[in-house]
C-alpha positions, 0 to 999 in steps of 0.5 A, a space after each residue: 180066926 173063927 166065924 161070928 157065932 155068938 152074941 159075945 162075938 157080935 159085941 167084939 165086932 161092934 165095940 171094935 168097929 165103933 172104936 174105929 169110927 170114934 177115931 176117924 176124922 170123917 165119921 167121928 164128928 157125925 157121931 159126936 152126939 151119940 150116948 155110947 153107953 146107951 147106943 152100943 147095946 142097941 147095936 149089939 141087939 141089932 146085929 144079933 137080930 140080923 145074924 143070930 135071929 135072936 129078935 133082941 132088936 126093937 126099933 127103926 134104924 133108918 129113922 135115927 139117921 135121917 137128921 145126920 149130916 151125911 153124904 155118900 163119902 160117909 157111907 163109903 168110909 163106914 163100910 170100909 171100916 166095918 169090913 176092915 173090922 170084920 176081916 180083922 176078927 172073923 172068917 166064915 159064912 156069918 162074917 161074909 153075911 154081915 158084910 153083905 148085910 152092911 152093904 145092903 143097909 148102906 145102899 138102902 139108907 142112901 137110897 131113902 136119903 136121896 143120896 144114891 146114884 
C-alpha cells in the first residue's frame, strides 16, 4: 500500500467509500437523493483541496448537510466506513491526515447541527 499522493488516489478513496455508503443500511437512505455523477467530482475536489492543496473545491460543505435527517449514529457510521476505506487502501502521513480531517469535520458538523454531546 502507498500513501495518498495524487488526485487519482483521492478518486479511488472517494469512489470506494461512497460505494460502501450506498450499500449501508443506515447511510444509504440518507444519501438516496444524491445525484452521484454530479456529486462525486465535487467530493474529489473537496478532498483534493484538503489533502493536496489544489484549491479545486468551491462551496460550503456544511450547508448541504443541514436538511439531512442525520443523528450522531450516522456520523459514527460515516466515520467507521471512511476510516475502514482509508485503511484498506492507503498507509502513510496523508492517510493519517485524511482520517484526522474526517474526524474533525464530523465533529464540527455535529456541533453546528446541535448534535454534539
